[in-house]
Every structure is written in C-alpha cells, then in structure tokens.
C-alpha positions in Angstrom: -23.0 -68.1 24.6 -23.8 -71.3 23.0 -21.6 -72.4 19.8 -22.6 -70.0 17.3 -22.9 -72.6 14.0 -23.6 -71.9 10.4 -25.3 -68.4 9.1 -29.5 -69.4 8.1 -30.1 -66.0 7.2 -29.4 -62.6 7.0 -31.7 -59.5 6.8 -31.2 -55.8 6.7 -30.2 -55.6 10.2 -29.5 -59.0 11.8 -28.0 -62.1 10.8 -29.1 -65.4 12.0 -27.1 -68.7 13.2 -27.7 -72.1 13.9 -26.7 -73.4 17.4 -25.9 -77.3 18.3 -29.8 -77.6 19.6 -31.9 -77.8 16.5 -34.9 -76.1 17.8 -32.4 -72.9 18.8 -30.8 -69.8 16.6 -29.0 -67.2 17.5 -29.6 -63.9 16.4 -26.8 -61.3 15.8 -28.0 -57.4 15.6 -26.5 -55.1 13.4 -25.4 -51.4 12.9 -25.5 -51.6 9.5 -29.1 -49.6 8.1 -30.4 -49.9 4.7 -33.4 -47.9 2.7 -35.3 -48.3 -0.7 -34.9 -51.9 -1.3 -30.9 -51.5 -0.8 -30.2 -48.4 -2.9 -29.0 -46.5 0.4 -26.8 -48.0 2.8 -25.1 -47.0 6.1 -24.3 -47.6 9.9 -26.0 -46.5 12.9 -23.6 -45.9 15.8 -25.0 -48.7 18.4 -28.1 -49.5 16.8 -27.7 -53.3 16.8 -27.3 -53.2 20.9 -30.1 -51.1 21.1 -32.3 -53.3 18.7 -31.3 -56.1 21.0 -32.5 -54.6 23.6 -35.9 -53.3 22.6 -36.5 -56.7 21.4 -36.1 -58.1 24.7 -38.1 -56.0 26.3 -41.0 -56.2 23.8 -41.0 -59.5 23.6 -41.0 -60.3 27.4 -44.1 -57.4 27.5 -46.0 -60.1 24.8 -45.3 -62.9 26.5 -46.6 -61.4 29.8 -50.0 -60.9 27.7 -49.9 -64.3 26.5 -48.4 -64.1 22.9 -45.7 -66.7 22.5 -42.7 -65.2 20.5 -39.6 -66.8 19.5 -37.4 -65.0 21.9 -35.8 -67.1 24.7 -32.8 -65.1 26.6 -30.4 -62.1 26.3 -27.0 -63.1 25.4 -24.7 -60.4 25.6 -25.0 -56.8 23.8 -25.6 -57.9 20.5 -26.7 -61.6 20.3 -30.0 -63.1 21.9 -31.1 -66.7 21.9 -34.4 -67.7 20.2 -36.8 -70.7 19.2 -35.7 -71.8 15.6 -39.0 -71.7 13.6 -39.8 -72.5 10.1 -40.6 -69.5 8.9 -43.7 -68.2 7.1 -42.7 -66.2 3.9 -44.6 -63.1 4.6 -44.3 -59.8 6.4 -47.6 -58.7 7.7 -48.3 -54.6 7.9 -50.4 -52.9 11.0 -51.0 -49.5 10.0 -52.5 -46.9 12.6 -52.0 -43.8 10.6 -51.2 -42.9 6.9 -47.6 -42.9 6.2 -45.0 -44.1 3.7 -45.7 -46.5 0.9 -49.5 -46.5 2.0 -49.8 -42.5 1.5 -47.8 -42.8 -1.5 -50.2 -45.8 -3.1 -53.4 -44.2 -1.8 -52.6 -40.8 -1.3 -54.4 -40.7 2.1 -52.6 -37.8 3.8 -49.6 -38.7 5.8 -50.7 -39.0 9.5 -54.2 -40.0 9.0 -55.7 -42.0 11.3 -56.7 -45.2 9.9 -59.9 -47.1 11.7 -59.9 -50.0 11.8 -55.9 -50.6 11.5 -55.4 -51.2 8.0 -53.4 -54.9 7.3 -51.3 -55.9 4.7 -49.1 -58.7 3.6 -46.0 -58.5 1.9 -44.5 -61.4 0.2 -41.0 -62.1 1.0 -37.5 -63.9 -0.2 -38.8 -63.5 -3.6 -35.3 -62.1 -5.0 -37.8 -59.1 -6.6 -36.7 -55.4 -6.1 -39.6 -54.8 -3.6 -41.8 -57.5 -1.8 -45.2 -57.4 -3.3 -48.6 -57.0 -1.7 -50.7 -60.2 -1.9 -53.6 -60.9 -0.1 -55.6 -63.9 1.5 -56.0 -65.5 -2.0 -52.4 -65.3 -3.3 -51.7 -66.6 0.1 -53.5 -69.7 -0.6 -53.0 -70.4 -3.9 -49.7 -70.5 -3.2 -49.7 -72.8 -0.3 -47.6 -70.4 1.9 -50.2 -70.8 4.9 -54.0 -72.2 5.6 -56.8 -70.2 6.3 -56.7 -71.7 9.8 -53.0 -70.3 10.4 -54.1 -66.6 8.5 -56.9 -66.4 10.7 -54.7 -66.9 13.6 -52.1 -64.5 12.4 -54.3 -61.7 11.6 -55.9 -61.9 15.2 -52.6 -62.1 17.2 -51.3 -58.9 14.9 -54.5 -56.9 15.7 -53.8 -58.2 19.7 -50.1 -56.9 19.2 -51.1 -53.7 18.0 -53.5 -53.3 21.0 -50.8 -54.2 23.5 -48.1 -52.0 21.8 -50.2 -49.3 21.4 -51.2 -48.9 24.6 -47.9 -49.1 26.3 -46.1 -46.9 24.2 -48.9 -44.0 24.2 -47.7 -44.5 28.3 -43.7 -43.5 27.5 -45.3 -40.6 24.8 -44.7 -42.7 21.3 -47.1 -43.3 18.9 -47.2 -46.5 17.2 -47.6 -45.1 13.3 -47.1 -48.7 11.9 -44.8 -52.1 12.6 -43.8 -55.2 10.3 -44.2 -58.8 12.5 -43.4 -62.2 10.8 -44.4 -65.6 12.0 -43.0 -68.8 12.0 -44.0 -72.6 12.6 -43.0 -73.9 16.1 -43.8 -77.4 17.0 -47.2 -77.0 15.1 -47.9 -73.7 16.6 -47.9 -70.2 14.7 -45.6 -67.7 17.0 -44.1 -64.4 16.5 -40.5 -64.1 15.3 -38.1 -62.0 14.0 -38.2 -58.7 15.8 -39.9 -55.3 16.7 -37.6 -52.3 16.9 -36.9 -49.0 15.1 -36.2 -50.5 11.9 -39.2 -52.5 11.7 -41.6 -50.0 13.6 -42.6 -46.2 12.9 -42.4 -44.6 16.3 -43.5 -40.7 16.8 -42.9 -38.8 19.3 -46.3 -38.6 20.8 -45.9 -34.4 21.1 -43.5 -33.4 18.4 -44.5 -35.7 15.9 -40.8 -36.4 15.1 -39.7 -40.0 14.1 -37.6 -42.3 16.6 -36.7 -45.3 13.7 -35.3 -46.0 10.5 -37.1 -42.6 8.9 -34.9 -40.5 10.0 -32.0 -42.6 8.3 -34.4 -42.5 4.9 -35.1 -39.0 5.0 -31.7 -38.1 5.9 -32.2 -36.3 9.2 -29.9 -35.7 12.1 -29.7 -37.4 15.1 -30.5 -40.8 14.1 -28.2 -42.9 16.6 -30.0 -40.5 19.4 -33.8 -40.9 18.2 -32.8 -45.0 18.6 -31.5 -44.4 22.3 -34.2 -42.1 22.9 -36.8 -45.3 22.3 -34.7 -47.5 24.6 -34.8 -44.9 27.4 -37.9 -44.5 27.9 -38.7 -47.8 27.6 -36.0 -48.6 30.2 -37.8 -45.5 32.5 -34.5 -43.0 31.8 -35.2 -39.7 31.4 
C-alpha cells in the first residue's frame, strides 16, 4: 500500500489521505454511520468493507461506459487509491422517485415516479447545520463552477443515472435516488467521492424494502445485512 500521509478531509463514512504522489490520494471507508446532520450516530458492522467493494465495482462499471472517475485501484478491504482532485463544493442529487427530503419539502407522495428525473444541487462544506439547496444562478454568482462545467456535470450525472438504473434493474434493485460529487483533475471534470448504500437509496425491486442507510435512519433491523445484500447481488452471490 502507498504510504499514507496527512488527512485531507473526513466525511460521514470515510477519510481521505494524501500520499507521496501529489496526484493520488487514499480513501479509507469507516463503519461509523451518521444521520440527520449528525444528530444520530452509530456503527454498521462491516459497512466500510462493503462500501469499498461497491465503489470499486460501480466505478469500474462507469469506466466501461466511458465515464471517468477518480477511482484507480483496490488496496485492501477498507482502502482504495484514487486520483487526488480539486473537489467542487457541490453535491448533485438525482431523484427517480420521491423520497426523503424531496417528499418532505414538496408533498409529493413517497414512491411517486419522477419523469424526467429531478436534478438538485446542494452546497457543501458551509459549516451550516444542513447543506442548502442552490441553483445554477447561485453557483455562478459564488464562482463555484462555470456554465460549461455545470452543463458537463448535469450531462454526466444523468448518464450515470441511466447506466446505474439499467444495471441495478438486472439485479432486482431499484435506484430511487443518489448523490454524486465531482472534482477537477488536470483540467477535466471527473466523478469523485463514492456511490454506495451510504449515498444512494436502493430499494428491493419486489418488496420496496430499503437496502441502504435509510434502515439506520429509521431504526430498522438488519442494517448490516442489507448492505451485504447489495454487494452480494452485484457479485452474483445468491
């Protein structure tokens, strides 16, 4: 494993470390879980290992479809090597059905299919209690990204949604919504961060049971097992 340097940032489910190569970083996936802006905290046994493997699998899938990500290689059960990006302080939310905050904000009943998918942007790293929703006008006024970059981010996000929706359908998982983050790498905008049950709503296509962090949020049982189930289906394990 490359030598781990100083910590660059820490999120709810992972830590990112520098390496001796300024173009590369190491991501460590944690078992710690957090919800409701830090008001609820706990641990999901084995979550870090599952999320590391899910990221490897899904980022390879995207690369096969011509979408560049920050992912480079698997190191061990909880570590992976990635391209070190200049992160854009935005989260992109792609919503295929109404759930979570969207249902609360709009009154659209949970489970309602959204056609076309809803694309939302949230401002990150503000120090505020919750990440505020922003639109393109806010983003341009704050000089967070250019119109050309936002056009590319939106285009790639919707393409990722198409790829993941089709792939997950084949393993009986419905992609309800998910979060993406992007970074600049040598002049290119690429997908970074993670795509895992921590950052997406995965519902069993038959039962509509959540297979993601919502089980933790809602005090449901078998949280760790739900994470494992997602990975097993991706790996073709019954």
